[in-house]
C-alpha positions in Angstrom: 16.3 209.3 156.8 17.7 212.8 156.0 16.2 215.9 154.3 17.0 214.8 150.5 16.0 210.9 150.8 12.7 212.4 152.5 12.2 214.4 149.7 13.0 212.1 147.0 10.6 209.3 148.5 7.7 211.9 148.1 8.2 213.0 144.8 8.5 209.4 143.4 5.4 208.4 145.6 3.6 211.1 143.9 4.6 210.0 140.5 7.3 212.3 139.8 9.6 211.7 137.2 12.7 210.7 139.9 15.6 208.3 138.8 15.8 205.3 140.5 17.9 205.1 144.0 18.0 204.0 147.4 18.5 206.0 150.6 21.1 205.1 153.7 19.1 206.6 156.5 21.0 208.3 159.6 20.3 205.2 161.5 23.5 204.0 160.0 25.2 207.3 160.9 24.1 206.7 164.6 25.3 202.8 164.6 29.0 203.8 163.2 29.4 206.5 165.7 28.1 204.1 168.5 30.3 201.1 167.3 33.6 201.9 167.0 33.5 203.5 163.7 32.2 200.7 161.7 29.4 199.9 159.7 26.5 197.1 160.0 27.3 194.2 158.8 24.5 193.8 156.5 24.9 197.4 155.4 27.6 196.1 152.7 25.0 193.6 150.8 22.1 195.7 150.9 23.8 198.5 149.3 25.4 196.1 146.2 21.3 195.0 146.1 20.6 198.6 145.7 23.2 199.3 142.6 22.2 195.9 141.1 18.3 197.1 140.7 19.8 200.4 139.3 21.7 198.9 137.0 18.3 196.5 135.9 16.3 199.6 135.6 18.5 201.5 133.8 20.1 199.1 131.6 24.1 200.5 132.6 26.4 198.8 135.0 28.8 200.7 137.5 32.2 200.8 136.5 31.1 200.0 133.0 33.5 201.9 130.2 30.7 201.5 127.5 27.6 202.3 129.2 28.8 203.2 132.7 26.0 203.4 135.4 26.2 207.1 137.1 25.9 207.1 141.0 25.4 211.1 142.9 25.7 210.4 146.9 24.6 213.2 149.1 24.3 214.2 152.4 21.3 215.1 153.7 21.0 214.4 157.3 20.9 217.4 160.3 24.4 216.6 160.5 27.0 215.4 158.3 27.3 211.6 158.3 31.0 209.6 157.7 32.0 209.5 153.7 
């Protein structure tokens, strides 16, 4: 896990008010480069589950024009991962 993900997880663990989210670990970046720039096959369903969980918690929908779920995507790894 990169620095930002680790820090957010720790803040959540100690009870600080952190918006819901999920972390894609740095192992995915390693996998990407080791496998001809392909992502693990289970990544798509894991991302969909993470977004669905945030939608449920916040009562908003990703892509909704009336009540959109806004998402920030940040790289926190020591080296930059593909976007």
